TORKOL-4160 file (C-alpha; in steps of 0.2 Angstrom, whole numbers, padded with zeros to 4 digits, m for minus):
385
<pt num="1" X="0357" Y="0789" Z="0012"/>
<pt num="2" X="0345" Y="0802" Z="0020"/>
<pt num="3" X="0342" Y="0802" Z="0038"/>
<pt num="4" X="0326" Y="0809" Z="0048"/>
<pt num="5" X="0331" Y="0813" Z="0066"/>
<pt num="6" X="0317" Y="0818" Z="0079"/>
<pt num="7" X="0323" Y="0825" Z="0098"/>
<pt num="8" X="0314" Y="0835" Z="0108"/>
<pt num="9" X="0323" Y="0841" Z="0122"/>
<pt num="10" X="0340" Y="0850" Z="0128"/>
<pt num="11" X="0349" Y="0829" Z="0132"/>
<pt num="12" X="0342" Y="0824" Z="0115"/>
<pt num="13" X="0351" Y="0837" Z="0106"/>
<pt num="14" X="0366" Y="0834" Z="0114"/>
<pt num="15" X="0366" Y="0814" Z="0111"/>
<pt num="16" X="0359" Y="0818" Z="0094"/>
<pt num="17" X="0374" Y="0830" Z="0087"/>
<pt num="18" X="0384" Y="0815" Z="0094"/>
<pt num="19" X="0377" Y="0802" Z="0084"/>
<pt num="20" X="0376" Y="0814" Z="0068"/>
<pt num="21" X="0394" Y="0817" Z="0070"/>
<pt num="22" X="0397" Y="0798" Z="0069"/>
<pt num="23" X="0385" Y="0795" Z="0055"/>
<pt num="24" X="0394" Y="0807" Z="0044"/>
<pt num="25" X="0410" Y="0799" Z="0047"/>
<pt num="26" X="0402" Y="0782" Z="0041"/>
<pt num="27" X="0391" Y="0788" Z="0027"/>
<pt num="28" X="0400" Y="0804" Z="0019"/>
<pt num="29" X="0382" Y="0804" Z="0008"/>
<pt num="30" X="0373" Y="0807" Z="0022"/>
<pt num="31" X="0358" Y="0820" Z="0022"/>
<pt num="32" X="0351" Y="0824" Z="0040"/>
<pt num="33" X="0336" Y="0833" Z="0042"/>
<pt num="34" X="0331" Y="0835" Z="0059"/>
<pt num="35" X="0321" Y="0842" Z="0077"/>
<pt num="36" X="0334" Y="0848" Z="0089"/>
<pt num="37" X="0344" Y="0862" Z="0094"/>
<pt num="38" X="0359" Y="0871" Z="0092"/>
<pt num="39" X="0371" Y="0858" Z="0094"/>
<pt num="40" X="0364" Y="0847" Z="0081"/>
<pt num="41" X="0363" Y="0861" Z="0070"/>
<pt num="42" X="0382" Y="0863" Z="0073"/>
<pt num="43" X="0385" Y="0845" Z="0070"/>
<pt num="44" X="0378" Y="0846" Z="0052"/>
<pt num="45" X="0360" Y="0842" Z="0055"/>
<pt num="46" X="0347" Y="0854" Z="0045"/>
<pt num="47" X="0336" Y="0857" Z="0061"/>
<pt num="48" X="0317" Y="0862" Z="0054"/>
<pt num="49" X="0312" Y="0863" Z="0074"/>
<pt num="50" X="0320" Y="0869" Z="0088"/>
<pt num="51" X="0318" Y="0859" Z="0105"/>
<pt num="52" X="0311" Y="0874" Z="0114"/>
<pt num="53" X="0297" Y="0875" Z="0105"/>
<pt num="54" X="0292" Y="0857" Z="0111"/>
<pt num="55" X="0295" Y="0856" Z="0128"/>
<pt num="56" X="0278" Y="0856" Z="0137"/>
<pt num="57" X="0280" Y="0848" Z="0155"/>
<pt num="58" X="0266" Y="0844" Z="0166"/>
<pt num="59" X="0248" Y="0839" Z="0164"/>
<pt num="60" X="0241" Y="0857" Z="0163"/>
<pt num="61" X="0255" Y="0863" Z="0152"/>
<pt num="62" X="0252" Y="0849" Z="0139"/>
<pt num="63" X="0233" Y="0850" Z="0140"/>
<pt num="64" X="0233" Y="0869" Z="0135"/>
<pt num="65" X="0246" Y="0868" Z="0121"/>
<pt num="66" X="0237" Y="0853" Z="0114"/>
<pt num="67" X="0233" Y="0864" Z="0099"/>
<pt num="68" X="0252" Y="0867" Z="0096"/>
<pt num="69" X="0257" Y="0849" Z="0099"/>
<pt num="70" X="0244" Y="0843" Z="0086"/>
<pt num="71" X="0250" Y="0856" Z="0073"/>
<pt num="72" X="0268" Y="0850" Z="0076"/>
<pt num="73" X="0264" Y="0833" Z="0074"/>
<pt num="74" X="0254" Y="0836" Z="0057"/>
<pt num="75" X="0270" Y="0847" Z="0052"/>
<pt num="76" X="0280" Y="0833" Z="0055"/>
<pt num="77" X="0272" Y="0820" Z="0045"/>
<pt num="78" X="0271" Y="0831" Z="0031"/>
<pt num="79" X="0290" Y="0835" Z="0032"/>
<pt num="80" X="0294" Y="0817" Z="0033"/>
<pt num="81" X="0283" Y="0813" Z="0017"/>
<pt num="82" X="0290" Y="0827" Z="0009"/>
<pt num="83" X="0309" Y="0822" Z="0013"/>
<pt num="84" X="0307" Y="0805" Z="0009"/>
<pt num="85" X="0320" Y="0798" Z="0022"/>
<pt num="86" X="0329" Y="0782" Z="0021"/>
<pt num="87" X="0328" Y="0781" Z="0040"/>
<pt num="88" X="0316" Y="0790" Z="0054"/>
<pt num="89" X="0329" Y="0790" Z="0070"/>
<pt num="90" X="0318" Y="0796" Z="0086"/>
<pt num="91" X="0328" Y="0800" Z="0100"/>
<pt num="92" X="0319" Y="0797" Z="0117"/>
<pt num="93" X="0304" Y="0810" Z="0118"/>
<pt num="94" X="0290" Y="0796" Z="0119"/>
<pt num="95" X="0276" Y="0806" Z="0119"/>
<pt num="96" X="0278" Y="0814" Z="0103"/>
<pt num="97" X="0291" Y="0801" Z="0095"/>
<pt num="98" X="0280" Y="0785" Z="0098"/>
<pt num="99" X="0265" Y="0793" Z="0089"/>
<pt num="100" X="0277" Y="0796" Z="0074"/>
<pt num="101" X="0282" Y="0779" Z="0073"/>
<pt num="102" X="0264" Y="0773" Z="0075"/>
<pt num="103" X="0260" Y="0786" Z="0060"/>
<pt num="104" X="0275" Y="0778" Z="0050"/>
<pt num="105" X="0270" Y="0760" Z="0052"/>
<pt num="106" X="0251" Y="0763" Z="0050"/>
<pt num="107" X="0254" Y="0772" Z="0034"/>
<pt num="108" X="0267" Y="0760" Z="0027"/>
<pt num="109" X="0279" Y="0775" Z="0023"/>
<pt num="110" X="0293" Y="0764" Z="0018"/>
<pt num="111" X="0283" Y="0750" Z="0012"/>
<pt num="112" X="0291" Y="0753" Z="m0005"/>
<pt num="113" X="0306" Y="0760" Z="0000"/>
<pt num="114" X="0313" Y="0748" Z="0013"/>
<pt num="115" X="0318" Y="0764" Z="0024"/>
<pt num="116" X="0316" Y="0760" Z="0045"/>
<pt num="117" X="0311" Y="0767" Z="0060"/>
<pt num="118" X="0326" Y="0766" Z="0073"/>
<pt num="119" X="0323" Y="0772" Z="0090"/>
<pt num="120" X="0338" Y="0778" Z="0100"/>
<pt num="121" X="0337" Y="0779" Z="0118"/>
<pt num="122" X="0323" Y="0769" Z="0125"/>
<pt num="123" X="0307" Y="0777" Z="0133"/>
<pt num="124" X="0307" Y="0772" Z="0153"/>
<pt num="125" X="0293" Y="0758" Z="0150"/>
<pt num="126" X="0302" Y="0748" Z="0163"/>
<pt num="127" X="0296" Y="0762" Z="0176"/>
<pt num="128" X="0279" Y="0765" Z="0170"/>
<pt num="129" X="0266" Y="0765" Z="0154"/>
<pt num="130" X="0273" Y="0748" Z="0151"/>
<pt num="131" X="0256" Y="0746" Z="0141"/>
<pt num="132" X="0267" Y="0756" Z="0127"/>
<pt num="133" X="0278" Y="0742" Z="0123"/>
<pt num="134" X="0266" Y="0729" Z="0111"/>
<pt num="135" X="0263" Y="0745" Z="0100"/>
<pt num="136" X="0283" Y="0747" Z="0101"/>
<pt num="137" X="0287" Y="0732" Z="0097"/>
<pt num="138" X="0275" Y="0732" Z="0081"/>
<pt num="139" X="0281" Y="0750" Z="0075"/>
<pt num="140" X="0301" Y="0750" Z="0078"/>
<pt num="141" X="0312" Y="0742" Z="0068"/>
<pt num="142" X="0328" Y="0744" Z="0078"/>
<pt num="143" X="0327" Y="0748" Z="0096"/>
<pt num="144" X="0347" Y="0755" Z="0103"/>
<pt num="145" X="0345" Y="0755" Z="0122"/>
<pt num="146" X="0359" Y="0764" Z="0134"/>
<pt num="147" X="0355" Y="0755" Z="0150"/>
<pt num="148" X="0361" Y="0739" Z="0151"/>
<pt num="149" X="0345" Y="0731" Z="0161"/>
<pt num="150" X="0335" Y="0737" Z="0147"/>
<pt num="151" X="0342" Y="0723" Z="0134"/>
<pt num="152" X="0336" Y="0710" Z="0146"/>
<pt num="153" X="0320" Y="0716" Z="0151"/>
<pt num="154" X="0315" Y="0717" Z="0133"/>
<pt num="155" X="0320" Y="0700" Z="0129"/>
<pt num="156" X="0314" Y="0692" Z="0145"/>
<pt num="157" X="0298" Y="0700" Z="0146"/>
<pt num="158" X="0293" Y="0704" Z="0129"/>
<pt num="159" X="0303" Y="0693" Z="0117"/>
<pt num="160" X="0310" Y="0707" Z="0109"/>
<pt num="161" X="0330" Y="0708" Z="0104"/>
<pt num="162" X="0336" Y="0726" Z="0106"/>
<pt num="163" X="0354" Y="0731" Z="0106"/>
<pt num="164" X="0364" Y="0740" Z="0119"/>
<pt num="165" X="0376" Y="0751" Z="0115"/>
<pt num="166" X="0382" Y="0759" Z="0131"/>
<pt num="167" X="0378" Y="0776" Z="0138"/>
<pt num="168" X="0383" Y="0793" Z="0129"/>
<pt num="169" X="0384" Y="0801" Z="0144"/>
<pt num="170" X="0400" Y="0793" Z="0147"/>
<pt num="171" X="0409" Y="0800" Z="0133"/>
<pt num="172" X="0401" Y="0818" Z="0136"/>
<pt num="173" X="0409" Y="0818" Z="0154"/>
<pt num="174" X="0425" Y="0810" Z="0149"/>
<pt num="175" X="0428" Y="0825" Z="0137"/>
<pt num="176" X="0422" Y="0836" Z="0149"/>
<pt num="177" X="0436" Y="0829" Z="0162"/>
<pt num="178" X="0448" Y="0830" Z="0149"/>
<pt num="179" X="0446" Y="0847" Z="0142"/>
<pt num="180" X="0453" Y="0863" Z="0150"/>
<pt num="181" X="0449" Y="0868" Z="0168"/>
<pt num="182" X="0434" Y="0879" Z="0167"/>
<pt num="183" X="0432" Y="0895" Z="0178"/>
<pt num="184" X="0420" Y="0894" Z="0191"/>
<pt num="185" X="0414" Y="0907" Z="0202"/>
<pt num="186" X="0416" Y="0902" Z="0221"/>
<pt num="187" X="0406" Y="0912" Z="0234"/>
<pt num="188" X="0393" Y="0924" Z="0234"/>
<pt num="189" X="0401" Y="0938" Z="0224"/>
<pt num="190" X="0407" Y="0927" Z="0210"/>
<pt num="191" X="0427" Y="0928" Z="0214"/>
<pt num="192" X="0438" Y="0914" Z="0208"/>
<pt num="193" X="0440" Y="0901" Z="0222"/>
<pt num="194" X="0458" Y="0894" Z="0226"/>
<pt num="195" X="0461" Y="0875" Z="0225"/>
<pt num="196" X="0457" Y="0874" Z="0244"/>
<pt num="197" X="0441" Y="0882" Z="0243"/>
<pt num="198" X="0436" Y="0873" Z="0227"/>
<pt num="199" X="0440" Y="0856" Z="0237"/>
<pt num="200" X="0426" Y="0862" Z="0249"/>
<pt num="201" X="0413" Y="0864" Z="0238"/>
<pt num="202" X="0395" Y="0855" Z="0240"/>
<pt num="203" X="0384" Y="0855" Z="0223"/>
<pt num="204" X="0367" Y="0856" Z="0224"/>
<pt num="205" X="0357" Y="0849" Z="0211"/>
<pt num="206" X="0339" Y="0852" Z="0216"/>
<pt num="207" X="0331" Y="0849" Z="0199"/>
<pt num="208" X="0324" Y="0860" Z="0185"/>
<pt num="209" X="0307" Y="0864" Z="0187"/>
<pt num="210" X="0301" Y="0877" Z="0200"/>
<pt num="211" X="0288" Y="0866" Z="0210"/>
<pt num="212" X="0303" Y="0853" Z="0214"/>
<pt num="213" X="0315" Y="0865" Z="0218"/>
<pt num="214" X="0302" Y="0873" Z="0230"/>
<pt num="215" X="0300" Y="0859" Z="0238"/>
<pt num="216" X="0318" Y="0851" Z="0241"/>
<pt num="217" X="0329" Y="0866" Z="0239"/>
<pt num="218" X="0324" Y="0873" Z="0256"/>
<pt num="219" X="0328" Y="0856" Z="0264"/>
<pt num="220" X="0344" Y="0857" Z="0257"/>
<pt num="221" X="0349" Y="0872" Z="0261"/>
<pt num="222" X="0344" Y="0870" Z="0279"/>
<pt num="223" X="0357" Y="0857" Z="0279"/>
<pt num="224" X="0370" Y="0869" Z="0274"/>
<pt num="225" X="0370" Y="0875" Z="0290"/>
<pt num="226" X="0379" Y="0863" Z="0300"/>
<pt num="227" X="0393" Y="0864" Z="0287"/>
<pt num="228" X="0399" Y="0883" Z="0288"/>
<pt num="229" X="0418" Y="0878" Z="0281"/>
<pt num="230" X="0409" Y="0873" Z="0264"/>
<pt num="231" X="0403" Y="0882" Z="0249"/>
<pt num="232" X="0388" Y="0876" Z="0244"/>
<pt num="233" X="0384" Y="0880" Z="0225"/>
<pt num="234" X="0367" Y="0877" Z="0215"/>
<pt num="235" X="0366" Y="0872" Z="0199"/>
<pt num="236" X="0352" Y="0883" Z="0192"/>
<pt num="237" X="0340" Y="0877" Z="0179"/>
<pt num="238" X="0343" Y="0886" Z="0162"/>
<pt num="239" X="0326" Y="0892" Z="0161"/>
<pt num="240" X="0324" Y="0901" Z="0179"/>
<pt num="241" X="0330" Y="0918" Z="0184"/>
<pt num="242" X="0343" Y="0921" Z="0198"/>
<pt num="243" X="0327" Y="0931" Z="0207"/>
<pt num="244" X="0319" Y="0914" Z="0209"/>
<pt num="245" X="0334" Y="0906" Z="0216"/>
<pt num="246" X="0337" Y="0922" Z="0228"/>
<pt num="247" X="0322" Y="0921" Z="0238"/>
<pt num="248" X="0328" Y="0904" Z="0245"/>
<pt num="249" X="0347" Y="0908" Z="0247"/>
<pt num="250" X="0348" Y="0925" Z="0254"/>
<pt num="251" X="0348" Y="0920" Z="0274"/>
<pt num="252" X="0362" Y="0909" Z="0269"/>
<pt num="253" X="0379" Y="0917" Z="0268"/>
<pt num="254" X="0389" Y="0901" Z="0263"/>
<pt num="255" X="0378" Y="0897" Z="0248"/>
<pt num="256" X="0378" Y="0903" Z="0229"/>
<pt num="257" X="0374" Y="0898" Z="0212"/>
<pt num="258" X="0379" Y="0896" Z="0195"/>
<pt num="259" X="0369" Y="0894" Z="0178"/>
<pt num="260" X="0374" Y="0882" Z="0163"/>
<pt num="261" X="0389" Y="0876" Z="0173"/>
<pt num="262" X="0382" Y="0860" Z="0182"/>
<pt num="263" X="0398" Y="0851" Z="0172"/>
<pt num="264" X="0411" Y="0864" Z="0179"/>
<pt num="265" X="0402" Y="0864" Z="0195"/>
<pt num="266" X="0404" Y="0844" Z="0198"/>
<pt num="267" X="0422" Y="0844" Z="0192"/>
<pt num="268" X="0426" Y="0855" Z="0208"/>
<pt num="269" X="0414" Y="0847" Z="0221"/>
<pt num="270" X="0419" Y="0837" Z="0235"/>
<pt num="271" X="0401" Y="0830" Z="0236"/>
<pt num="272" X="0383" Y="0833" Z="0230"/>
<pt num="273" X="0364" Y="0833" Z="0235"/>
<pt num="274" X="0357" Y="0828" Z="0220"/>
<pt num="275" X="0338" Y="0826" Z="0214"/>
<pt num="276" X="0335" Y="0810" Z="0207"/>
<pt num="277" X="0336" Y="0807" Z="0189"/>
<pt num="278" X="0350" Y="0808" Z="0176"/>
<pt num="279" X="0358" Y="0820" Z="0186"/>
<pt num="280" X="0362" Y="0805" Z="0198"/>
<pt num="281" X="0370" Y="0797" Z="0184"/>
<pt num="282" X="0380" Y="0812" Z="0179"/>
<pt num="283" X="0386" Y="0815" Z="0196"/>
<pt num="284" X="0394" Y="0795" Z="0198"/>
<pt num="285" X="0402" Y="0798" Z="0181"/>
<pt num="286" X="0411" Y="0813" Z="0188"/>
<pt num="287" X="0416" Y="0802" Z="0202"/>
<pt num="288" X="0406" Y="0814" Z="0215"/>
<pt num="289" X="0399" Y="0806" Z="0233"/>
<pt num="290" X="0381" Y="0810" Z="0232"/>
<pt num="291" X="0365" Y="0809" Z="0241"/>
<pt num="292" X="0351" Y="0806" Z="0232"/>
<pt num="293" X="0334" Y="0816" Z="0236"/>
<pt num="294" X="0317" Y="0814" Z="0232"/>
<pt num="295" X="0300" Y="0823" Z="0239"/>
<pt num="296" X="0285" Y="0827" Z="0231"/>
<pt num="297" X="0268" Y="0833" Z="0237"/>
<pt num="298" X="0259" Y="0817" Z="0246"/>
<pt num="299" X="0248" Y="0816" Z="0232"/>
<pt num="300" X="0259" Y="0815" Z="0219"/>
<pt num="301" X="0270" Y="0804" Z="0229"/>
<pt num="302" X="0257" Y="0791" Z="0231"/>
<pt num="303" X="0252" Y="0791" Z="0214"/>
<pt num="304" X="0269" Y="0788" Z="0209"/>
<pt num="305" X="0271" Y="0774" Z="0219"/>
<pt num="306" X="0256" Y="0766" Z="0212"/>
<pt num="307" X="0262" Y="0768" Z="0195"/>
<pt num="308" X="0283" Y="0767" Z="0195"/>
<pt num="309" X="0286" Y="0749" Z="0198"/>
<pt num="310" X="0305" Y="0750" Z="0201"/>
<pt num="311" X="0318" Y="0745" Z="0216"/>
<pt num="312" X="0327" Y="0762" Z="0216"/>
<pt num="313" X="0324" Y="0780" Z="0211"/>
<pt num="314" X="0341" Y="0784" Z="0206"/>
<pt num="315" X="0350" Y="0778" Z="0190"/>
<pt num="316" X="0364" Y="0772" Z="0198"/>
<pt num="317" X="0357" Y="0761" Z="0210"/>
<pt num="318" X="0344" Y="0753" Z="0195"/>
<pt num="319" X="0359" Y="0750" Z="0183"/>
<pt num="320" X="0370" Y="0743" Z="0197"/>
<pt num="321" X="0355" Y="0733" Z="0204"/>
<pt num="322" X="0359" Y="0738" Z="0223"/>
<pt num="323" X="0361" Y="0752" Z="0235"/>
<pt num="324" X="0376" Y="0761" Z="0229"/>
<pt num="325" X="0372" Y="0778" Z="0233"/>
<pt num="326" X="0359" Y="0782" Z="0246"/>
<pt num="327" X="0341" Y="0787" Z="0244"/>
<pt num="328" X="0332" Y="0800" Z="0255"/>
<pt num="329" X="0314" Y="0798" Z="0248"/>
<pt num="330" X="0298" Y="0809" Z="0255"/>
<pt num="331" X="0298" Y="0809" Z="0275"/>
<pt num="332" X="0315" Y="0803" Z="0276"/>
<pt num="333" X="0322" Y="0819" Z="0266"/>
<pt num="334" X="0325" Y="0831" Z="0280"/>
<pt num="335" X="0340" Y="0842" Z="0286"/>
<pt num="336" X="0345" Y="0829" Z="0300"/>
<pt num="337" X="0347" Y="0815" Z="0287"/>
<pt num="338" X="0355" Y="0826" Z="0274"/>
<pt num="339" X="0367" Y="0831" Z="0287"/>
<pt num="340" X="0371" Y="0813" Z="0293"/>
<pt num="341" X="0373" Y="0807" Z="0277"/>
<pt num="342" X="0384" Y="0821" Z="0268"/>
<pt num="343" X="0394" Y="0821" Z="0286"/>
<pt num="344" X="0398" Y="0802" Z="0280"/>
<pt num="345" X="0403" Y="0806" Z="0262"/>
<pt num="346" X="0414" Y="0820" Z="0269"/>
<pt num="347" X="0424" Y="0811" Z="0282"/>
<pt num="348" X="0421" Y="0791" Z="0281"/>
<pt num="349" X="0436" Y="0786" Z="0271"/>
<pt num="350" X="0431" Y="0767" Z="0270"/>
<pt num="351" X="0414" Y="0773" Z="0263"/>
<pt num="352" X="0421" Y="0786" Z="0251"/>
<pt num="353" X="0434" Y="0771" Z="0244"/>
<pt num="354" X="0420" Y="0757" Z="0242"/>
<pt num="355" X="0409" Y="0772" Z="0233"/>
<pt num="356" X="0424" Y="0777" Z="0222"/>
<pt num="357" X="0425" Y="0757" Z="0216"/>
<pt num="358" X="0407" Y="0756" Z="0213"/>
<pt num="359" X="0410" Y="0771" Z="0201"/>
<pt num="360" X="0422" Y="0763" Z="0192"/>
<pt num="361" X="0410" Y="0748" Z="0189"/>
<pt num="362" X="0397" Y="0758" Z="0184"/>
<pt num="363" X="0408" Y="0767" Z="0173"/>
<pt num="364" X="0414" Y="0752" Z="0165"/>
<pt num="365" X="0397" Y="0745" Z="0162"/>
<pt num="366" X="0390" Y="0759" Z="0153"/>
<pt num="367" X="0405" Y="0760" Z="0142"/>
<pt num="368" X="0401" Y="0742" Z="0134"/>
<pt num="369" X="0418" Y="0742" Z="0125"/>
<pt num="370" X="0417" Y="0758" Z="0116"/>
<pt num="371" X="0410" Y="0775" Z="0111"/>
<pt num="372" X="0391" Y="0773" Z="0113"/>
<pt num="373" X="0388" Y="0787" Z="0099"/>
<pt num="374" X="0399" Y="0779" Z="0087"/>
<pt num="375" X="0393" Y="0760" Z="0091"/>
<pt num="376" X="0373" Y="0768" Z="0088"/>
<pt num="377" X="0379" Y="0775" Z="0070"/>
<pt num="378" X="0388" Y="0760" Z="0066"/>
<pt num="379" X="0374" Y="0750" Z="0071"/>
<pt num="380" X="0361" Y="0760" Z="0062"/>
<pt num="381" X="0372" Y="0762" Z="0046"/>
<pt num="382" X="0375" Y="0741" Z="0046"/>
<pt num="383" X="0356" Y="0739" Z="0048"/>
<pt num="384" X="0350" Y="0750" Z="0034"/>
<pt num="385" X="0363" Y="0741" Z="0022"/>
């Protein structure tokens, strides 16, 4: 069969590459054309557009690149029509992918061939932009979700049967944990640390965008002063230079940073201070005790409070439907509160033991009885047949 896969971000490239490998195991004649990155290319996909040319974040950046975005949409539609796939598989990236799904349905491109539009990794409509669901239900033939509560959300609120396949991060992180131990610089000068120094590592995951890092990282660093015996290591965003981080870290002797080594860092960390998002889930799957941090500008925070309708900001708590990891939000995110929470994560054995039990339950729920990528591929192949 012929598959046209669209992933517009680094995470989509990762999960798309694992999906491609599993599809090829089940369908030896698979021909896969895709939008993605190096990982999807290595897995056997023919990448026609790289995600680095698609990643426009923030209102101003999107508006200033509208011409490029519309040009990409036009090219994508023409490329799909030329390729004549049996299925379009859309991976997250909703701003772009939902437009393609709607176009495919309105144009009736599969009317004669019987092909399907399949969405893998649902947009987070349960948090905001819920008005998208009606269109999604009309335009998407098969929805595969990776968060357990999404299945119930779509069924109970929208009478839409979707399939939960588990979370693909479980297999990615298990593979990393069982792989060879990776080298991680310890200390400002990049010297390798011994086992004792590694057990004294605190990971700082302040986000990927300059604006959010500039707000949260100084608070995290101020808290580091209270733990002189620990090495605080920042996981740098791949798109940002060392010089950007040095403006924050220079006054702190027990702070260093690494780039493109977030998983290596989490493997060796005693605890972590983590910006809300997928990183909270990754940290939990590495079984690292964490404090979840969120702080935006006063205006942005007030807007978000009105638009985003969820009980928690961390995926860990949302999935478990209870407060598993502590969240310090907006005015509660202070150096004093971080110091208090971090001290407990390092010294309170009962809290650490309880957290590890919750993490084990989380992993079991997200595993859903198997490999998410394999289950997704099997579901897609069965559906198309």
